[in-house]
Structures are given as structure tokens and as C-alpha cells.
N, C-alpha and C positions, 0 to 999 in steps of 0.2 A: 521722929518727925518734930520739926520746929513748929510750935503752935502760936499763932498771933490772932488776937481778937481785933476785928476791923471796926466794929461799931461800939458806941458808948454803953449800950445795954448788953453787949456780948452775944447778940443774936446771929451774927455772921462771923465765922472765923476762917482762917486759912491754915492748912497744915502742909508743910513743905519738907521734902526729903533734903537733908543738909547738903548733899552734893549738888542740888539744883538751886540752892539759895542765891548764888551769883547770877543765875539766869532769871530769877524772879525778883531780884532786888529792885530793879527799876520800877516795877509795878507796885510793890508793897508800899502802902501809905505810911507816912511818918507819924504814926499814932502811938500813944503810950504803950509800953510793953507789959505793964502790970495790970491792964484791964482784964478781968477774968472772963473767960469764954463760957457761954451758956451751953452745956453739953446737949441740950435739946434743940439748939439752934441749927441753922444751916451751916454747911461747911464746904470749902473748896480744898480738895486734896490734890497735891502735886507730887508726882514721883517719876522715877526713871522706868521706862519700859522698852526693853530690847526687842520684844516680839512683834511690835507694830499693832495697829488697831485690831481689836477683836471683832470688829464689824466692818462690813464692806461699805465702800463709798456709795451712797444712795444714787439711783439712776435719775430720780426726779430733780427738778430745779431747786437749788438751795433757797432757803428762806431769807437769810441775810448773810452778810459777810463783814468782817472787820480786818482790814489789811489783807494778809494772805490766809486768813482763817475763815473757812466756810461753815455755816451752821444750817442744819436741817431740823425743823421742828416737827414733833409729833404732839399729841394732846398733853402728855405729861412728861415728856423728856425731849432732850435736844442732843444731837450728834454734832461734834466739832472735829474738823480735820484741817490741819494747816499744811502749807507747802513744805515746811521743814521736817515734817514727821510728827509734830505735836498733834495730839488727838485727845478726845475726851467724850464722856457721856455725862449729861446732867439729868439727874432724876428729880424732876420738879415736884413730884408728889411727896418725896421723902426729904427734899432739901439738901441733896448731896451731889456735888460735882466732882467727878474723878477725872483729873487731867494727867496725861502721860507725855513724857518727852523722851526722844531718843538719846541714848548714851553717847553716840558719836554724831559727827556732822558739824555743820557750821553753827558755832555757839551763838553768834550774833543773830542769825536767822531764828534759832530756837528761842532766844530771849525775846525777840520781836513777836514771834507767834504766841509765846506764853503770855506776853502783855495783852495781846488781843483776846486770847482764850480766857484769861482771868477776868478781863473787863466784861466779856459777854456772859460768863458764868455769874459774876457779881450782879450784873444788871437783871438777869433772868431770875436768880434766886431772890433778889430784893423785890422784884415784881410780885412774887408769890406772897410776900409779907405785906403787900399793899404800899410799898415804898418805891420811889423812882430814882434811878441813877441818871444824872444829867451831866453832860459835858458843859460845865460852867464853873466860874469862880464865885466866891462869896466873901463879902467884907461887911463890916459893921462899924458905925461910928461909936465913939466911947459911950458905953452904957446903953446902946440902942439895939434894935433888931437888925437882922442881916438883910443885905441886898445882894441878889444874884447878878453876876455879870455874865450874860448869855451871848454866845457867838461862836462862829467858826474859828479854827486856828488862824492866828495872825490878825484877829479882830482887835487886839489890844487888851485882852482880859488880864494877862499876867502883869503887864506894865502898869495898867490902871490899879490893879490890886497892890503892887509894890509901892506905887506912889501914894495911894491913900493910907497905907500902913505907915509909910514914912511921915505922913502928916498927922498921925495919931490914931488912926482907925485900927481895928483888929481884923484879922483874916481867919477864914475857916479853911479855904483851899483856893488854888488858882486854876484848877483844871477839872476836877470831878467832885460833885456833891451828891448827897442823898436827901431827897425830899421825903418827909414823913409827917405824921400827925403827932403832936406832943400830947401830954397827959390831959391838956385842956381842950383838945380837939382842933387846935390851930395848926395851920401849915407851918412846919419848921424845917430847918436845914441843918445837915451835919456835913462837915468837911472831911474829905479824904486827901489830906495834903501830901504833896510830893515836892521834890526840888523844883524851884521856879526856874523856868527857861527864859532868861533875860538877855537882852542885847548886852554884849560885853562893855559897851560904852555907857550903859544906863547909870552906873554909879557916879560917873563924872558928868552926867548930863548930856552925853553925846550919843550918836548912833554910828556903829561900825558895821552893822548888818551881819554880825556873827554872834551866835548865842552860846551862852555858857550856863552851867548849873549853879544855883545858889540855894543853900539850905535855909529855908525861911525861919526855922526855929533858932538857928544861930545868928542869922542876919537881923532878925526882929525878935529878940528874946522877950518873952512875956506877952507877946501880941497875939498869940493864937487863942481862938475860942473854938471849942469843939462843936457845940450846938447852939442854936439861937432860933427864936421865932422869925418867920420870914416877913419882912416889911414890904418888899416889892422887887421889881425886875428892872435892870438896866441892860440895854443892848448896845454895846460899844461898837464904834466903827471909826477907823483912822481916816482922817481927812486933814493931812498935814498943812494945807494952805488956808485953812479956815480956823477961826477961833473956837475953842472948846465951848460946847453948849449942849443943853438938853431940850428935848421936845416931847410932849406927851405921846404915848403910843396906845392904840386901842387894844382891847382885850383879844380880839380875833387875831391880830398880827402878833401879839405877845404869845398866844397859844401856839400859833404856827411856828414861831421861833423856838419855843420850848420843845415842840415835837421834833424839830429838825435836830436838836441836840440830844434827843432820846430815841435814836433810830430803832432800838430794840423793842420799843413799847408794844407795837402791834404784832410782834412775832409770836407772843404767847397769849392766845385768846383767853386762857384761864385767868390771867392777871390783868389784861388790858382794861376792863371796865373800871376797876378800882384805881388803877394808876392814872388812867385818863381823867377820872374825876378829880384826882389830886392835882394834876397839872392844870385843869380848868380852873380850879379854885385859886391856884397860884397866879394864873394869868389875869384874874379879876382884881388883884392887888394893884396898887399904883405902879405904873410902868412908863419908862422913858427911853427914847433913843438917845444915846450919848455920842455926840460927835467929838472926836479927840483930835485936837490940833496940836501943833508943835509948841504953842504957847504954854501948855501945862506939862509937857514931857519932862522938863527939867525944873518944874516949879510945883512940887507936891502941895504946898499950902494953897496955891491958886486952884488946883484941881479939886481939893477938898472943899474950898469955898464954893466953887461952881456946882459941884455935886450936892453939897450940903444944902445949898439954897433951894434946890428942887426936891430933895428927898427928906429934908428935915421937917 
């Protein structure tokens, strides 16, 4: 098995059968390979299984779903079944997720279902650690604490992240982050970076409405920060015909936005109280709605000036 530590403290690792590595590569975060894994920590194991699920598809209504992967929750475990034949069992009490993928079939569909199954496994295991996986980006001004960029797909998170980094900020991730408490008890954020999905016209300052992958470590060498205290939340929304600007957002709306990007939160009642408390504390930090106009799309310094004026 190929072993990769996902967190800076080694408390969550993934173990992948080599033949499945191409199918899991899109999900694996671009984190250092030399981080030691804590053998007592949680683990996501991914292997080939020709026999199919060792459990029957439950008759009751699913608890949650991501893409084509359905999940059924029990008090201390979760069953996952994907349309491609990917399936798994997450033992939340022991912190072990066992995911299996068929040896044959549509490899693209298998990779897509593994992405969903790994995300759900990661979220549920982190919840038992009192940490929260959120669909969000995170950036930080030079020497400063991190700001989350929270929003649905196409809200402008990745482009905002890339533009702020181009203007001298650092990044933690453009898509998934982990909220936790640091050694001082503050809400902190850790990035799970993956390739940025940017409009292919972004580099030249244009929009072609076709996205490509950019390795952020190569495009922005030395700009990655793995963990940082959390300064506040930004909720971007593209409004091309208006100037870029920020407006204060109340804590209730901020919490609602965070919950929308952590849909797995309430699935596990054993973890929900601690994770909800963490998100509530994050929502009490300074929060702004960020209106993104075309005026800053090709002008990273202007975006950094507008954002910095409100967040600094």
C-alpha cells in the first residue's frame, strides 16, 4: 500500500493499493510526502475488490449523498455505495474507513465515485476528531492569519484565491479546508490543496469559459502555507457588471453559509455537537460578502487592495 499523511500532525492518513493510484490521484491533496503518519490516527484504506459489497444495500432512505455515492449512517459506522461499484464501510469508533473499487468497469466513473467516497470518509473521520471539513478556499496576507473563501462551485473561490496569491498573499487551498483548534485553543485552518481549476484565459486576463488544471505549487512557488489561525470569512459572489466590493455579513448568515459547505455535519450525531460549536465560533469572526466584478478579474493588486482594506 502507498501511505500518505493528509494532515500536518499525521492524525489522518490514506493507504492506497498501487493499481488504484491513478483513480485516486485527483482526490489526493498536494501535501508533503515526508510528513510521518501517526499509526494511532484515523485511516482511509482503498483497495480493489472483485467480490462486490459484503453488505446489502439498506432498505431505508439514505442519510446523505455526494455525486453518485450514497451513505447510510448508523451510530458508529457508515455504509457507502456508489453507482460504479465503489463501496465502503467507515468504522467511526475505531477511525478506519475501508473503501473498495471494482477491478473492471468505467474507470472514469470509478475515479469520480472514489473522489466522493474519500471526501465523505475524510469528513466523517475528521468530525470524530472534533475537526470540520469544509468546501472552501483559504488565503492569507503576508504574515497574517487566514481568511476562508466560502461558497458554492463557480462562486469565484479559485479565481479569487489565484488573484490574491498573484498579489503577494499565500494560499492554503482553493477547494477543501479543515477547521480545527490550535494549541492555543483558537480556530485554525489547514489546507488540503489540489490543482486549481482556472479559466484557461485567466493567465492572460481574459475569460474563455473553459477550465484547465494548474498546479498551485508550481505556479506559485513558495506561496503555500499549510496551517494558520483563522481571521475571518469571505463569501464571494460573481457580479460582473458591478465594481468589486465588500459588505459586512452577520454571524447567522455566516453560519448558514458554512453549514451549506459542510453538508456532512449533521449526518453523524456523535460528532455534530463539537463540530457545530467549531463552526459557530468561526462564524463569529469578522465576516464579509465579497462582490466580484470584472474590474479586479485581471487586476490582482486592485483585488488585494479592496480585500485588504476590509480585512486588514
